[in-house]
Every structure is written in C-alpha cells, then in structure tokens.
N, C-alpha and C positions, 0 to 999 in steps of 0.2 A: 902421639902417633899421628902420622900423616901418610899421604900417598895412597898406594893401592891397597894396603892392609886396612887403613881407615875407611877407604871407599867400600871395602867388603863389609865392615861392621855397619856402615850406614845403609848399604843395600839390604842387609838381613833385617835391620830394624824396620826399614820400610816394607819389606815382604811381610813381617809380622803385622804391621799396622794395617796392611791390606787384608789380612786375615782376620782383622777385628780385634786384635790384642794391642793395647798401648805399649809402645816400645821405643826405647831411646838407646844411644850408645852409652857405654858404662857410666855409672854415676855412683855417688856417695849415698848410702841408705838414708841419710838425713834429708836428701833432696826429694825422696819419695813421699814425703808428707804431703806434698801438694796434690798428689793424685787421690781421687776419690774411689777408685776401682784399682784392679791389679795392673801393674806395669812391669815390663821386662827390660832389663838392663843388659845390653849385649856388649861383650868384651871378648878379646882374644887372649887366651891364656897360654897357648903353647903352639910353637911352629918347629916342625922337624923337617929338615931338608935332606934330599938325596941328590946325587949328581944327575944331570939331566942328559948329558952326553959328553963327548970328549971335551974337556975344558969348558963344560956347560954349553957347548955350541949346539944349537938344535936345527939350524938350517937357515935358509933365506926367505924372507917374506917380501911381498911387494905392497908398498904403501898405496893410499888412494890416489897419489900424484904419479904412480907408475914407477917410483924409484925402489930398486931392490935394496934391502938392508939385512944384515945378519941379525939373527935372533938367538938370544942366549937365554937359559933358564934352568930351573931346578924343579924336580917334583917335590911336593912338600905335603905333609899331613898338618892341617891346621885344626887346632881345637878351640871352638867357641864356648864361652862360658856365658850362661844366661842366669842372671839372678831375677827371680820374679818376686816382686813385693806386693803385698796387699795391706790396706789399713786394717786396724783392729775391727772396726764395725763391719767390714766386708767379710771377714772370717777366713779361716784356713781354706775353705772350699773355693774362694776366689783364686787362691794360688793354684790349687789343684786343677780347676777348670782351664785357667790360662796355660798351665803346663801342659795338659792334654791337647789343647788346641795347637800349641807351638810344636809339640813332638809329632802330631799327625801331620802338620804343615812341613816339617823337615823331612819326615820319612816320604811323603809323597812329592815334594818339590825341591828337596835339597835346601842347601843354605845358600841363597842368591846364586843358584845354578850349579853349585858344587854338591857332588853326591855325599850324602850323609852315610858314613861307614859304621858309626856306633853312636848311640844316644844312651846317656845315663842320667837318671833323675834321682835326686835325694828326697829325704822326707821333709815335709813342711815343719818349720820351726817358728817359734814366736821370739822376736827379738824384744825383750822387755824394755831395754833402754829406749829404743826408738819407737816401741808401740806398733811394730809391723810384723806381719807374717812374711816369711821368706822361704822360697824353695829354689834349689840350685839344679840347673840342667847342664850337662856338657855334650857337646856335639862334635865328634871327630869327622873331618871332611878330607877328601883327596883333592889336590889342587896342583896347578902348576904356576910358579912365580917366573914370569918372563920379563925380559928387558931388551932393548935394542941399543946399539952403539950410536952416539950422536954423529953428525956429519964428518967431524974430524977423526972419528974412531978411537977417541980417547976416554970417553965417559959413557956410562950406561944411562939411558933415558927411557921414557915411556914405560914404566913398570906397570905390570898388569897381574891380576890374579885370575886365572882361567880354570875352568872345570875339566877341560880336556884339551889336548894340543890338537889343532887342526892343521 
C-alpha cells in the first residue's frame, strides 16, 4: 500500500507512539517477538466509498501558489484494524492495558484526526505457536478521500485523506 492511505496508517501509528504504546504499521505476528512489551500493528481492513458530488466534483481550491484547481473526492468509511501483541512473560494484561490506552486515545482524539464512529475490541487470546498474546480492535472512521487534477487535466494527483471537507 502506498500514498494517502499508507500515510494514514503511519500517522495513526505515530499517534499511538506519542500516547505511550509501541506501534507499527501492519506486521506478521512472528515479527512481534522482538518486542519486550505490547505492540500494536496498524492496518486498514476496509474502505467503503460514497459519491462526493456530481461526478465526484467537490469544488475549486486555491493552492499555495495562488493557482485554482478543481477538487474531486468521495466520502468514505475507513476501518482500521489494530492487532495488539504482547510476549508471554508480559501476560494478557499487557494487551488489555495497551487496548484500553488505544481505545481512550481514539475516542478522545480520533484516528489521525478522523472521527472514530465505532470501536470494537475482541477478547485477548494466546497464540500458542507464536508464544504471544493478541487482542484485536477495529475502529470505523469517517473521512474524505480527495484528489486534484494535474495541470493537463488528465490524471488525478495529490491524494489526501481528510477528516472533514473545508
């Protein structure tokens, strides 16, 4: 994954690190072995789009250089999946504590500026083969996926994920 959606995943992981929880973008559970405490892996599991306007036209924006450009986009619901892993010696409580911190952070601050519409947390489970505890959380957010046309008017450029249209 690259571009705006990858940037969103990275921004959410950084938000969680600032809240005191180890966080990375999605990873295999076997890579979680190197962590001595809980770590959250952030991935994007679902994107549902709705039309933004007539032919997805949202209006005109003025760039920093004063040039007006047409803005296109769609309203979207993004579902972030968070897999919280903790080593055997940290115990199930490490997953639960990290999950509570992340849930509180998402409710109070959203996911990188996107409003959290719904949070769901699963039960902590032990992955015997990996020797890790895991708890899954999903967070449904409302967003706008926007893009501008290039100077020639033929291709979309400057993709962004925004919390609200300005």
